[in-house]
N, C-alpha and C positions, 0 to 999 in steps of 0.2 A: 748301483745299484744292480749288476746285469746277472745274478745268482739269486734274487729275490723271490721268493714262491709263498705268494698269502696262503695259499691252502694249507699247503704243509705248517705254515705258522700259527694258523689259525687252529689246528690238529692240533699241536704241538702245546700251544698255549693253554687249549682246552682239555688237555691231557693236565697241565701241570694243575692246572687248576682244578681239577676233579681230584685227584692225588691229595692237595691238601685240604681240600675241604672235607674228604673222606678220614683222612691222619685227625684232622681236627675234632669233627663230630663224633667219630669212634673211639678215639685214643684221648682225644683232649690235650692234642701237642701240636706243637707248630713245625712245618715241617722246614724248619733252615736248617741245610746240612753239614753247617760245623759245631750245630748243638747235639744233633744226632750222633754225628760221629766221637766229637767230644767228650759224648756220653759213653761211648764205646772205652775208653784209655783208659778212665776215673771206675768203670764198674762199676754204676748204683744198682744195687740189690733189687730183683725182678724188673728190671727195665733193660733188659739187654735183646730180648728176641726181636723186639718190632723193630730195633734199632738195625740189627740186622737184617732182619727180611728188607727194611725199607732200601736201605743201603746197595743191599743185594739185587734187587729191584731196578736200583740205576744201574749197577755193572752190568746186568743180566740185559736189560732193553740195549743198550750201545752196544751189547755182544750176538743181539737180535738184530740188529739193524747193521751190523758190519754182515753178517752172515745174510741176509737178503739183498743187499745193497752194496755189499763193498765198502772201501775206506773211499774216503771224498776226495779228490785231486785237489792237491793244492794245501795241505797238513802239512807243515814242516816244521822242524823246530831250530831255529838258527842258534839256538845260544845252546851253552857247554852244560854238561850236567850240575857242576859247583851252580853256576846261575840261575838253574832251574831249582834246585833244593835252597836256594839263600831266597828265589823269588817265595818258593811253598812256603816257606816258613816266616819269611816276612806278611803274606796273604793270612797264616795261622796265628801271629802274633795280632795283628790287625782284627781280626773277627773278635779276639777276646776283649780287645780294646774296644772294638764299636759294639760289643754285647752282642755280636752276631754276625750273619755274613747277609751279604743282598740277596739270596733266597729267603731267607728269614723275613728280613726289614722289607726286602721290593713284594715278595708275595703274598706273605703274610701278614706280614704289621702293617703293611699300607692299607690291605683288605680289610682291615678292623679297626682301621683310622687310629691308630696309634701316633700317639706326636711324636713319641722317640724313632719310632718306624720312617717317617715323612721325615723327620729332620737328619738321621742318618744315611736314606737314599738321595736326599738333595746334597749333603755332606760328600756321597762316594762321587753323584755326579758331577759336580763340581768340580774333584780331587781328579777325577777322570780326565775332566775338556783341560785340565789346565795340566797334566801329564802329557796328554795330544800335543798340545800345542809345544811345548819344549821340546818332547822328542821330534817333531818334525821341522820346529820352524827355529826354537834356540839352538839344540843339538848337531840341526843337520841329519837327520835320520830318514 
């Protein structure tokens, strides 16, 4: 944990919490990214502007960070484009299958004490642990 920065982690976590609370209280919506972006694909009437603004804020925040601090060193993609696309499609399928993504279940659902979200997060974490074990210790990665 040589790059752990508790102050920036605390600020980032607080910003995420505030943003999700504002969205919930102001708009009655949960800040699950897969649901927000999925709503743009299916184009529900009268429900597009806040989705575009929310996703624009995510992208804009990353661009502001990059302009302020530059790219973080060490971010590389060792996989091919077809593998990255396949991974993205599998993640999309998984979020549909799981009824939401990690941000929706983990940040919003657990904060509302949703049993479905608690079970989903436990499942995500168990699957991540098993995958990490297989990749590092069985497959030799």
